[in-house]
Short mmCIF file of the C-alpha atoms (twelve columns), coordinates in Angstrom:
data_MODEL
# 
_entry.id   MODEL 
# 
loop_
_atom_site.group_PDB 
_atom_site.id 
_atom_site.type_symbol 
_atom_site.label_atom_id 
_atom_site.label_alt_id 
_atom_site.label_comp_id 
_atom_site.label_asym_id 
_atom_site.label_seq_id 
_atom_site.Cartn_x 
_atom_site.Cartn_y 
_atom_site.Cartn_z 
_atom_site.pdbx_PDB_model_num 
ATOM 1   C CA . UNK A 1   0.000   0.000  0.000   1 
ATOM 2   C CA . UNK A 2   1.339   3.398  -0.984  1 
ATOM 3   C CA . UNK A 3   -0.840  5.680  1.155   1 
ATOM 4   C CA . UNK A 4   -3.366  5.265  3.943   1 
ATOM 5   C CA . UNK A 5   -5.892  7.981  4.728   1 
ATOM 6   C CA . UNK A 6   -7.417  7.230  8.134   1 
ATOM 7   C CA . UNK A 7   -10.529 9.048  9.378   1 
ATOM 8   C CA . UNK A 8   -9.355  12.340 7.918   1 
ATOM 9   C CA . UNK A 9   -11.453 15.404 8.719   1 
ATOM 10  C CA . UNK A 10  -10.688 18.950 7.595   1 
ATOM 11  C CA . UNK A 11  -12.572 21.963 8.961   1 
ATOM 12  C CA . UNK A 12  -12.224 25.616 7.937   1 
ATOM 13  C CA . UNK A 13  -13.158 28.458 10.270  1 
ATOM 14  C CA . UNK A 14  -15.233 31.056 8.430   1 
ATOM 15  C CA . UNK A 15  -17.374 34.038 9.402   1 
ATOM 16  C CA . UNK A 16  -20.395 31.786 8.906   1 
ATOM 17  C CA . UNK A 17  -18.946 29.239 11.332  1 
ATOM 18  C CA . UNK A 18  -17.066 25.978 10.970  1 
ATOM 19  C CA . UNK A 19  -17.218 24.483 7.467   1 
ATOM 20  C CA . UNK A 20  -16.396 20.817 7.021   1 
ATOM 21  C CA . UNK A 21  -14.366 20.167 3.871   1 
ATOM 22  C CA . UNK A 22  -13.827 16.487 4.712   1 
ATOM 23  C CA . UNK A 23  -15.610 14.301 7.258   1 
ATOM 24  C CA . UNK A 24  -13.875 11.188 8.586   1 
ATOM 25  C CA . UNK A 25  -12.565 9.968  5.219   1 
ATOM 26  C CA . UNK A 26  -10.692 6.644  5.118   1 
ATOM 27  C CA . UNK A 27  -9.107  5.546  1.861   1 
ATOM 28  C CA . UNK A 28  -6.201  3.341  0.769   1 
ATOM 29  C CA . UNK A 29  -4.126  4.194  -2.309  1 
ATOM 30  C CA . UNK A 30  -2.200  1.401  -4.019  1 
ATOM 31  C CA . UNK A 31  1.136   2.019  -5.726  1 
ATOM 32  C CA . UNK A 32  0.917   2.081  -9.512  1 
ATOM 33  C CA . UNK A 33  -2.858  2.426  -9.711  1 
ATOM 34  C CA . UNK A 34  -4.957  5.082  -11.412 1 
ATOM 35  C CA . UNK A 35  -7.396  6.379  -8.802  1 
ATOM 36  C CA . UNK A 36  -10.171 8.764  -9.830  1 
ATOM 37  C CA . UNK A 37  -11.614 10.998 -7.108  1 
ATOM 38  C CA . UNK A 38  -14.952 12.326 -8.288  1 
ATOM 39  C CA . UNK A 39  -17.679 14.606 -6.977  1 
ATOM 40  C CA . UNK A 40  -19.374 17.932 -7.547  1 
ATOM 41  C CA . UNK A 41  -17.940 21.293 -6.498  1 
ATOM 42  C CA . UNK A 42  -17.614 21.486 -2.728  1 
ATOM 43  C CA . UNK A 43  -17.564 17.716 -2.290  1 
ATOM 44  C CA . UNK A 44  -14.092 17.706 -0.720  1 
ATOM 45  C CA . UNK A 45  -12.106 16.133 -3.538  1 
ATOM 46  C CA . UNK A 46  -9.722  19.075 -4.006  1 
ATOM 47  C CA . UNK A 47  -9.267  19.369 -0.237  1 
ATOM 48  C CA . UNK A 48  -8.166  15.739 -0.269  1 
ATOM 49  C CA . UNK A 49  -5.568  16.616 -2.934  1 
ATOM 50  C CA . UNK A 50  -4.218  19.466 -0.809  1 
ATOM 51  C CA . UNK A 51  -4.094  17.218 2.242   1 
ATOM 52  C CA . UNK A 52  -2.178  14.524 0.359   1 
ATOM 53  C CA . UNK A 53  0.411   17.042 -0.787  1 
ATOM 54  C CA . UNK A 54  0.719   18.807 2.569   1 
ATOM 55  C CA . UNK A 55  -0.560  22.056 1.082   1 
ATOM 56  C CA . UNK A 56  -3.602  22.701 3.265   1 
ATOM 57  C CA . UNK A 57  -3.794  26.316 4.464   1 
ATOM 58  C CA . UNK A 58  -2.669  27.056 8.004   1 
ATOM 59  C CA . UNK A 59  -6.201  27.867 9.150   1 
ATOM 60  C CA . UNK A 60  -7.411  24.339 8.353   1 
ATOM 61  C CA . UNK A 61  -8.183  22.209 11.402  1 
ATOM 62  C CA . UNK A 62  -7.189  18.608 10.709  1 
ATOM 63  C CA . UNK A 63  -8.089  15.405 12.510  1 
ATOM 64  C CA . UNK A 64  -7.157  11.872 11.532  1 
ATOM 65  C CA . UNK A 65  -4.017  11.004 9.627   1 
ATOM 66  C CA . UNK A 66  -2.331  10.409 6.282   1 
ATOM 67  C CA . UNK A 67  0.566   7.968  6.227   1 
ATOM 68  C CA . UNK A 68  2.788   6.868  3.367   1 
ATOM 69  C CA . UNK A 69  4.042   3.328  4.053   1 
ATOM 70  C CA . UNK A 70  4.998   3.019  0.389   1 
ATOM 71  C CA . UNK A 71  7.551   5.808  0.830   1 
ATOM 72  C CA . UNK A 72  8.616   5.211  4.418   1 
ATOM 73  C CA . UNK A 73  8.770   8.997  4.880   1 
ATOM 74  C CA . UNK A 74  6.581   12.044 4.344   1 
ATOM 75  C CA . UNK A 75  6.779   12.835 0.613   1 
ATOM 76  C CA . UNK A 76  7.620   16.322 -0.596  1 
ATOM 77  C CA . UNK A 77  5.347   18.120 -3.045  1 
ATOM 78  C CA . UNK A 78  7.211   18.848 -6.271  1 
ATOM 79  C CA . UNK A 79  9.777   16.115 -5.682  1 
ATOM 80  C CA . UNK A 80  7.892   12.968 -4.654  1 
ATOM 81  C CA . UNK A 81  4.416   14.171 -5.615  1 
ATOM 82  C CA . UNK A 82  3.772   16.103 -8.823  1 
ATOM 83  C CA . UNK A 83  0.692   18.305 -9.051  1 
ATOM 84  C CA . UNK A 84  -1.243  19.513 -12.089 1 
ATOM 85  C CA . UNK A 85  -3.958  22.080 -11.436 1 
ATOM 86  C CA . UNK A 86  -7.102  23.010 -13.355 1 
ATOM 87  C CA . UNK A 87  -5.944  26.230 -14.972 1 
ATOM 88  C CA . UNK A 88  -2.459  26.239 -16.531 1 
ATOM 89  C CA . UNK A 89  -2.879  29.966 -17.037 1 
ATOM 90  C CA . UNK A 90  -2.637  30.328 -13.265 1 
ATOM 91  C CA . UNK A 91  -0.073  27.622 -12.533 1 
ATOM 92  C CA . UNK A 92  2.382   28.819 -15.207 1 
ATOM 93  C CA . UNK A 93  4.191   32.123 -14.609 1 
ATOM 94  C CA . UNK A 94  3.459   34.470 -17.551 1 
ATOM 95  C CA . UNK A 95  6.816   36.297 -17.286 1 
ATOM 96  C CA . UNK A 96  9.093   33.244 -17.172 1 
ATOM 97  C CA . UNK A 97  10.082  31.202 -20.202 1 
ATOM 98  C CA . UNK A 98  8.864   27.649 -20.640 1 
ATOM 99  C CA . UNK A 99  12.423  26.368 -20.319 1 
ATOM 100 C CA . UNK A 100 12.901  28.027 -16.944 1 
ATOM 101 C CA . UNK A 101 9.577   26.795 -15.593 1 
ATOM 102 C CA . UNK A 102 9.888   23.188 -16.737 1 
ATOM 103 C CA . UNK A 103 13.552  22.963 -15.787 1 
ATOM 104 C CA . UNK A 104 13.106  24.507 -12.329 1 
ATOM 105 C CA . UNK A 105 11.938  21.312 -10.627 1 
ATOM 106 C CA . UNK A 106 14.733  19.265 -12.155 1 
ATOM 107 C CA . UNK A 107 17.319  21.807 -11.043 1 
ATOM 108 C CA . UNK A 108 15.979  22.156 -7.528  1 
ATOM 109 C CA . UNK A 109 15.223  18.511 -6.723  1 
ATOM 110 C CA . UNK A 110 17.716  16.654 -8.913  1 
ATOM 111 C CA . UNK A 111 20.637  19.034 -8.420  1 
ATOM 112 C CA . UNK A 112 21.070  19.742 -12.147 1 
ATOM 113 C CA . UNK A 113 22.942  22.827 -13.319 1 
ATOM 114 C CA . UNK A 114 21.247  25.271 -15.696 1 
ATOM 115 C CA . UNK A 115 22.452  23.566 -18.869 1 
ATOM 116 C CA . UNK A 116 21.463  20.083 -17.690 1 
ATOM 117 C CA . UNK A 117 18.104  21.404 -16.479 1 
ATOM 118 C CA . UNK A 118 17.371  22.876 -19.918 1 
ATOM 119 C CA . UNK A 119 18.300  19.586 -21.569 1 
ATOM 120 C CA . UNK A 120 15.951  17.852 -19.167 1 
ATOM 121 C CA . UNK A 121 13.236  20.384 -20.057 1 
ATOM 122 C CA . UNK A 122 13.582  19.509 -23.758 1 
ATOM 123 C CA . UNK A 123 13.232  15.831 -22.900 1 
ATOM 124 C CA . UNK A 124 10.151  16.496 -20.775 1 
ATOM 125 C CA . UNK A 125 8.473   18.719 -23.379 1 
ATOM 126 C CA . UNK A 126 9.016   16.022 -25.985 1 
ATOM 127 C CA . UNK A 127 7.557   13.470 -23.610 1 
ATOM 128 C CA . UNK A 128 4.333   15.455 -23.282 1 
ATOM 129 C CA . UNK A 129 4.278   15.914 -27.068 1 
ATOM 130 C CA . UNK A 130 5.034   19.606 -27.458 1 
ATOM 131 C CA . UNK A 131 6.121   20.150 -31.092 1 
ATOM 132 C CA . UNK A 132 9.721   21.316 -31.584 1 
ATOM 133 C CA . UNK A 133 10.505  21.285 -27.850 1 
ATOM 134 C CA . UNK A 134 13.897  22.974 -28.325 1 
ATOM 135 C CA . UNK A 135 12.153  26.027 -29.783 1 
ATOM 136 C CA . UNK A 136 9.627   26.063 -26.941 1 
ATOM 137 C CA . UNK A 137 12.276  26.695 -24.281 1 
ATOM 138 C CA . UNK A 138 12.517  30.424 -24.965 1 
ATOM 139 C CA . UNK A 139 8.783   30.938 -25.480 1 
ATOM 140 C CA . UNK A 140 6.210   32.166 -22.949 1 
ATOM 141 C CA . UNK A 141 2.903   30.583 -21.849 1 
ATOM 142 C CA . UNK A 142 0.703   33.003 -23.814 1 
ATOM 143 C CA . UNK A 143 2.245   31.721 -27.047 1 
ATOM 144 C CA . UNK A 144 0.620   28.308 -26.607 1 
ATOM 145 C CA . UNK A 145 -2.944  27.009 -26.741 1 
ATOM 146 C CA . UNK A 146 -4.793  25.951 -23.593 1 
ATOM 147 C CA . UNK A 147 -4.150  22.284 -24.268 1 
ATOM 148 C CA . UNK A 148 -0.463  22.908 -24.905 1 
ATOM 149 C CA . UNK A 149 -0.169  24.954 -21.725 1 
ATOM 150 C CA . UNK A 150 -1.639  22.052 -19.773 1 
ATOM 151 C CA . UNK A 151 0.899   19.703 -21.366 1 
ATOM 152 C CA . UNK A 152 3.655   22.102 -20.294 1 
ATOM 153 C CA . UNK A 153 2.237   22.167 -16.765 1 
ATOM 154 C CA . UNK A 154 2.337   18.363 -16.742 1 
ATOM 155 C CA . UNK A 155 5.963   18.435 -17.925 1 
ATOM 156 C CA . UNK A 156 6.826   20.748 -15.021 1 
ATOM 157 C CA . UNK A 157 4.960   18.491 -12.583 1 
ATOM 158 C CA . UNK A 158 6.954   15.394 -13.561 1 
ATOM 159 C CA . UNK A 159 10.351  17.139 -13.837 1 
ATOM 160 C CA . UNK A 160 11.757  15.585 -10.656 1 
ATOM 161 C CA . UNK A 161 10.453  12.100 -11.464 1 
ATOM 162 C CA . UNK A 162 7.713   11.900 -8.808  1 
ATOM 163 C CA . UNK A 163 6.209   8.599  -7.737  1 
ATOM 164 C CA . UNK A 164 2.738   10.155 -7.488  1 
ATOM 165 C CA . UNK A 165 1.022   12.494 -9.933  1 
ATOM 166 C CA . UNK A 166 -2.092  14.348 -8.778  1 
ATOM 167 C CA . UNK A 167 -4.174  15.892 -11.550 1 
ATOM 168 C CA . UNK A 168 -6.700  18.189 -9.853  1 
ATOM 169 C CA . UNK A 169 -9.442  18.955 -12.409 1 
ATOM 170 C CA . UNK A 170 -6.642  19.078 -14.979 1 
ATOM 171 C CA . UNK A 171 -8.994  18.630 -17.940 1 
ATOM 172 C CA . UNK A 172 -12.141 20.498 -16.883 1 
ATOM 173 C CA . UNK A 173 -11.152 23.810 -18.520 1 
ATOM 174 C CA . UNK A 174 -10.501 22.117 -21.885 1 
ATOM 175 C CA . UNK A 175 -12.798 21.177 -24.749 1 
ATOM 176 C CA . UNK A 176 -13.847 17.542 -25.155 1 
ATOM 177 C CA . UNK A 177 -11.253 16.550 -27.752 1 
ATOM 178 C CA . UNK A 178 -8.326  18.155 -25.912 1 
ATOM 179 C CA . UNK A 179 -9.681  16.712 -22.659 1 
ATOM 180 C CA . UNK A 180 -9.436  13.214 -24.132 1 
ATOM 181 C CA . UNK A 181 -5.911  13.920 -25.412 1 
ATOM 182 C CA . UNK A 182 -4.715  15.064 -21.983 1 
ATOM 183 C CA . UNK A 183 -6.362  12.061 -20.319 1 
ATOM 184 C CA . UNK A 184 -4.580  9.723  -22.719 1 
ATOM 185 C CA . UNK A 185 -1.293  11.523 -22.050 1 
ATOM 186 C CA . UNK A 186 -1.715  11.125 -18.279 1 
ATOM 187 C CA . UNK A 187 -2.481  7.440  -18.726 1 
ATOM 188 C CA . UNK A 188 0.629   6.947  -20.880 1 
ATOM 189 C CA . UNK A 189 2.855   8.796  -18.412 1 
ATOM 190 C CA . UNK A 190 1.719   6.591  -15.550 1 
ATOM 191 C CA . UNK A 191 2.098   3.434  -17.628 1 
ATOM 192 C CA . UNK A 192 5.603   4.295  -18.807 1 
ATOM 193 C CA . UNK A 193 6.895   6.113  -15.737 1 
ATOM 194 C CA . UNK A 194 5.963   3.776  -12.895 1 
ATOM 195 C CA . UNK A 195 3.816   6.472  -11.277 1 
ATOM 196 C CA . UNK A 196 0.582   6.411  -9.309  1 
ATOM 197 C CA . UNK A 197 -2.100  8.714  -10.742 1 
ATOM 198 C CA . UNK A 198 -4.733  10.434 -8.604  1 
ATOM 199 C CA . UNK A 199 -7.173  12.007 -11.038 1 
ATOM 200 C CA . UNK A 200 -9.585  14.513 -9.471  1 
ATOM 201 C CA . UNK A 201 -12.649 15.315 -11.562 1 
ATOM 202 C CA . UNK A 202 -16.374 16.004 -11.500 1 
ATOM 203 C CA . UNK A 203 -16.862 13.872 -14.641 1 
ATOM 204 C CA . UNK A 204 -17.622 10.235 -13.823 1 
ATOM 205 C CA . UNK A 205 -17.570 9.290  -17.501 1 
ATOM 206 C CA . UNK A 206 -14.025 10.552 -17.893 1 
ATOM 207 C CA . UNK A 207 -13.039 8.914  -14.609 1 
ATOM 208 C CA . UNK A 208 -14.414 5.536  -15.643 1 
ATOM 209 C CA . UNK A 209 -12.561 5.617  -18.956 1 
ATOM 210 C CA . UNK A 210 -9.233  6.343  -17.250 1 
ATOM 211 C CA . UNK A 211 -9.161  4.886  -13.745 1 
ATOM 212 C CA . UNK A 212 -8.610  1.474  -12.199 1 
ATOM 213 C CA . UNK A 213 -10.535 2.546  -9.093  1 
ATOM 214 C CA . UNK A 214 -13.018 5.311  -8.326  1 
ATOM 215 C CA . UNK A 215 -13.726 7.109  -5.038  1 
ATOM 216 C CA . UNK A 216 -16.980 9.072  -4.983  1 
ATOM 217 C CA . UNK A 217 -17.306 12.146 -2.752  1 
ATOM 218 C CA . UNK A 218 -20.342 14.189 -1.802  1 
ATOM 219 C CA . UNK A 219 -20.640 17.051 0.718   1 
ATOM 220 C CA . UNK A 220 -17.277 16.313 2.363   1 
ATOM 221 C CA . UNK A 221 -17.851 12.566 2.702   1 
ATOM 222 C CA . UNK A 222 -16.654 9.492  0.837   1 
ATOM 223 C CA . UNK A 223 -19.885 7.802  -0.228  1 
ATOM 224 C CA . UNK A 224 -18.338 4.759  -1.912  1 
ATOM 225 C CA . UNK A 225 -15.187 3.467  -3.563  1 
ATOM 226 C CA . UNK A 226 -14.234 0.416  -5.588  1 
ATOM 227 C CA . UNK A 227 -12.856 -0.782 -8.887  1 
ATOM 228 C CA . UNK A 228 -14.057 1.271  -11.832 1 
ATOM 229 C CA . UNK A 229 -16.142 -1.450 -13.450 1 
ATOM 230 C CA . UNK A 230 -18.002 -2.181 -10.210 1 
ATOM 231 C CA . UNK A 231 -18.735 1.504  -9.637  1 
ATOM 232 C CA . UNK A 232 -20.000 1.908  -13.216 1 
ATOM 233 C CA . UNK A 233 -22.094 -1.254 -13.449 1 
ATOM 234 C CA . UNK A 234 -23.045 -1.945 -9.818  1 
ATOM 235 C CA . UNK A 235 -23.040 1.363  -7.907  1 
ATOM 236 C CA . UNK A 236 -24.122 1.062  -4.281  1 
ATOM 237 C CA . UNK A 237 -24.856 4.715  -3.508  1 
ATOM 238 C CA . UNK A 238 -27.829 6.607  -4.898  1 
ATOM 239 C CA . UNK A 239 -25.626 9.627  -5.536  1 
ATOM 240 C CA . UNK A 240 -23.310 7.549  -7.729  1 
ATOM 241 C CA . UNK A 241 -26.313 6.278  -9.697  1 
ATOM 242 C CA . UNK A 242 -27.392 9.877  -10.249 1 
ATOM 243 C CA . UNK A 243 -23.939 10.780 -11.570 1 
ATOM 244 C CA . UNK A 244 -23.927 7.775  -13.878 1 
ATOM 245 C CA . UNK A 245 -27.391 8.590  -15.205 1 
ATOM 246 C CA . UNK A 246 -25.999 11.722 -16.843 1 
ATOM 247 C CA . UNK A 247 -23.331 9.731  -18.713 1 
ATOM 248 C CA . UNK A 248 -24.769 6.324  -19.480 1 
ATOM 249 C CA . UNK A 249 -27.505 5.098  -21.776 1 
ATOM 250 C CA . UNK A 250 -29.317 2.738  -19.411 1 
ATOM 251 C CA . UNK A 251 -30.753 0.703  -22.285 1 
ATOM 252 C CA . UNK A 252 -27.228 -0.011 -23.540 1 
ATOM 253 C CA . UNK A 253 -24.760 0.740  -20.742 1 
ATOM 254 C CA . UNK A 254 -21.848 2.523  -22.337 1 
ATOM 255 C CA . UNK A 255 -20.053 5.667  -21.329 1 
ATOM 256 C CA . UNK A 256 -21.022 8.441  -23.706 1 
ATOM 257 C CA . UNK A 257 -18.465 10.574 -25.503 1 
ATOM 258 C CA . UNK A 258 -15.219 9.681  -23.772 1 
ATOM 259 C CA . UNK A 259 -14.361 6.441  -25.518 1 
ATOM 260 C CA . UNK A 260 -15.447 7.865  -28.873 1 
ATOM 261 C CA . UNK A 261 -13.270 10.938 -28.426 1 
ATOM 262 C CA . UNK A 262 -10.274 8.782  -27.671 1 
# 
């Protein structure tokens, strides 16, 4: 087992009172798997991502625990855990070149000098299928499309060779075709790089096409989890059935759109 989440609760103090972001969540994450964490906005799935990476804000009140027996130590975000966020326009610095941003993680965590870090950046950009990666080094984020910017953000996230890659709504700001392309890229990276993928999304159709296992969240609670096929074909929770109803033709159970786009 890579990670064990044990009765994790996260509460934020607000002017309206205490707001529960997670309520007593227990979840095991297996090394090498593709785990989809799904739910609507406010369900707690992004809070779980922040908790896993140790990036919860200081005002968060936390109970329960997260342990990493697969590491044997507390992993470091950026080195052991790579993170890809929803909007690459926010995660990429508009005034720094692509080469500097992609090479930064390799330089910091792998101890590479500037020249070696830029060579690593070319390798990474090629890996995420950016055309003419050598020419991309001196370019800036605004010179690329949204899908290309997300590929660059993924390259930066995997620069230090992390064992875990968390994609937090990494495809939700993209159109359907680009969304499928990025999902395929993430799947290939995990397959070829011996990484564990935690894919956070509100789209159960996309999750089912990509993941080995699915964890379903609603209003700060984990309502059910299991292998993807069981969740799709034999959901136990009414909320999961409601999510599936928006993606599946019940007369001929098949996920709509995702498999066709891929």
